[in-house]
C-alpha positions in Angstrom: 10.1 -25.5 -15.1 6.8 -24.2 -14.0 7.2 -25.9 -10.6 10.6 -24.3 -10.2 9.2 -20.8 -11.0 6.3 -21.3 -8.7 8.7 -22.4 -5.9 10.9 -19.4 -6.5 8.0 -17.0 -6.4 6.8 -18.6 -3.1 10.2 -18.4 -1.5 10.7 -14.8 -2.4 7.1 -13.5 -2.3 7.7 -11.0 0.4 10.9 -9.7 -1.2 9.0 -9.3 -4.6 6.1 -7.5 -2.8 8.5 -5.1 -1.0 10.4 -4.3 -4.3 7.1 -3.6 -6.1 6.0 -1.2 -3.3 9.3 0.6 -3.1 9.2 0.9 -6.9 5.9 2.6 -6.5 7.4 5.0 -4.0 10.0 6.0 -6.6 7.3 7.0 -9.1 8.4 10.7 -9.3 11.9 9.6 -10.2 10.6 7.3 -12.9 8.5 10.2 -14.3 11.5 12.6 -14.3 13.8 10.1 -16.0 11.3 8.6 -18.5 9.5 11.8 -19.6 6.2 9.7 -19.8 2.8 11.0 -18.8 2.8 11.0 -15.0 -0.6 9.3 -14.9 0.6 6.5 -17.1 3.7 5.9 -14.8 1.5 5.9 -11.7 -0.9 3.4 -13.3 1.9 1.0 -14.3 3.7 1.2 -11.0 0.5 0.6 -9.0 -0.3 -2.3 -11.3 3.1 -3.8 -10.3 2.3 -3.3 -6.6 -0.9 -5.3 -7.0 0.8 -8.1 -9.0 3.7 -8.4 -6.7 1.7 -8.2 -3.5 -0.8 -10.8 -4.7 1.9 -13.5 -4.2 1.5 -13.4 -0.5 -1.8 -15.3 -0.6 -1.0 -18.9 0.4 -4.2 -20.9 0.5 -6.7 -21.6 -2.3 -9.4 -19.5 -0.7 -7.1 -16.5 0.0 -5.6 -16.8 -3.5 -9.1 -16.8 -5.1 -10.2 -13.8 -3.1 -6.9 -11.9 -3.7 -6.9 -12.6 -7.4 -10.5 -11.5 -7.8 -10.0 -8.3 -5.9 -6.7 -7.7 -7.8 -8.2 -8.3 -11.2 -11.1 -6.0 -10.4 -8.7 -3.3 -9.2 -6.5 -3.6 -12.2 -9.5 -3.4 -14.5 -10.8 -0.3 -12.7 -7.3 1.4 -12.8 -6.8 0.8 -16.6 -10.4 1.7 -17.4 -10.1 4.9 -15.4 -6.9 5.8 -17.2 -8.8 5.5 -20.5 -11.8 7.5 -19.2 -10.4 10.3 -17.0 -12.9 12.2 -15.0 -15.5 9.4 -14.9 -16.6 9.6 -11.3 -18.2 6.2 -11.0 -15.0 4.5 -12.2 -12.9 6.5 -9.7 -15.2 5.5 -6.8 -15.2 1.9 -7.9 -11.4 1.8 -8.1 -11.1 3.4 -4.6 -13.5 0.9 -3.0 -12.1 -2.2 -4.6 -8.5 -1.1 -4.1 -9.2 -0.4 -0.4 -10.7 -3.9 0.0 -7.6 -5.4 -1.8 -5.1 -3.8 0.5 -7.1 -4.4 3.6 -7.1 -8.0 2.4 -3.3 -7.9 2.1 -3.0 -6.7 5.7 -5.2 -9.4 7.0 -3.2 -12.0 5.1 0.0 -10.7 6.6 -1.4 -10.8 10.1 -2.5 -14.3 9.7 0.8 -15.5 8.4 2.8 -13.5 11.0 1.0 -15.3 13.8 2.2 -18.7 12.4 5.9 -17.8 12.5 7.5 -19.0 15.8 11.1 -17.9 15.1 12.8 -14.8 14.1 13.4 -15.3 10.4 13.8 -13.1 7.3 10.1 -13.6 6.6 9.3 -12.4 10.1 11.3 -9.2 9.5 9.9 -8.5 6.0 6.2 -9.0 6.9 5.9 -6.0 9.3 7.8 -3.7 6.9 5.4 -4.8 4.1 2.4 -4.3 6.4 3.6 -0.7 7.2 3.9 0.1 3.5 0.4 -1.3 2.9 -1.0 0.9 5.6 0.6 3.9 3.9 -1.1 2.9 0.6 -4.4 2.5 2.4 -4.0 6.0 3.8 -3.4 7.3 0.3 -6.6 5.7 -1.0 -8.6 7.2 1.9 -7.0 10.7 1.4 -8.0 10.5 -2.3 -11.5 9.6 -1.3 -11.8 12.5 1.0 -10.5 14.8 -1.7 -13.1 13.6 -4.1 -15.8 14.2 -1.5 -14.5 17.8 -0.9 -11.9 19.2 -3.3 -11.0 21.8 -0.7 -9.8 19.2 1.8 -6.1 20.0 1.3 -3.8 22.9 0.6 -2.1 21.7 -2.5 1.5 22.2 -3.7 2.5 22.9 -7.3 2.3 19.9 -9.6 -0.1 18.1 -7.3 -0.9 14.6 -8.7 -2.6 11.4 -7.6 0.7 10.3 -6.2 0.7 13.2 -3.8 -2.0 11.5 -1.7 0.3 8.5 -1.1 3.2 10.8 -0.4 1.1 12.7 2.2 -0.1 9.4 3.7 3.5 8.1 4.2 4.8 11.4 5.8 1.7 11.3 8.0 2.1 7.7 9.2 5.8 8.3 9.9 4.9 11.6 11.6 7.4 13.6 9.6 5.0 16.4 8.6 6.9 18.6 6.2 4.0 21.0 5.9 4.0 21.2 2.1 0.5 19.6 2.0 -1.9 20.6 4.7 -5.3 19.0 5.6 -7.9 21.8 5.8 -11.2 20.1 6.6 -12.2 18.1 9.6 -12.3 14.7 7.8 -8.8 15.2 6.3 -7.4 16.4 9.6 -9.1 13.4 11.4 -7.6 10.9 9.0 -4.2 12.5 9.3 -4.4 12.3 13.1 -5.4 8.6 13.0 -2.5 7.8 10.7 -0.1 9.6 13.1 -1.3 7.5 16.0 -1.3 4.3 14.0 2.2 4.9 12.8 3.5 5.4 16.4 1.7 2.4 17.9 2.5 0.2 14.9 6.3 0.6 15.4 6.0 0.1 19.2 4.0 -3.1 18.8 6.2 -4.5 16.1 9.3 -3.9 18.2 7.7 -5.5 21.2 6.7 -8.6 19.2 10.1 -8.8 17.6 11.9 -8.6 21.0 9.4 -11.1 22.5 10.0 -13.7 19.9 13.7 -13.2 20.0 13.8 -13.7 23.7 11.6 -16.9 23.4 14.0 -18.3 20.8 17.0 -17.6 23.0 15.4 -19.1 26.1 
């Protein structure tokens, strides 16, 4: 039974990771429907992202590194939730979660290089990597805001989720204008995410077409 569950998790690890991230993106809807404390919903959904994404580690070494980073991140998140306003916990959570999601991106790049044919995994990996980049941007925006609380022009009901929202609209170059970077560091990071978003899509399309042509030929 355990072997079957393990095999199922391995076969659908990218799907599970994608679902967990998309679930996190739907956090405002969960808050509106559940009526729970917004902070609690964000913490739970972010926890699911970490648990789901940790499945992508494939070797013993990468699993060990990922599980350690994931456990430390979860510990920091839940401790921070119980001790709001404790700056040292916030900084620790930002540093360790940044390391975790950079680790996820490195794992995806390593696994993507091994795939020689256009498969479902090959399609899901770049999508998942794009979502990880958005989360990394949200972490960095939050860090910038802690360093200078005047870094952004905020909208009403601004929450921790707003940093991730702004990261994703930046990386997709949508730019609604409801949240505006005001300081040089915030503007610089926004610019970098704009550029990364454009080049990421161009590179992924080029690699996808290249592999497809190689398979056909």
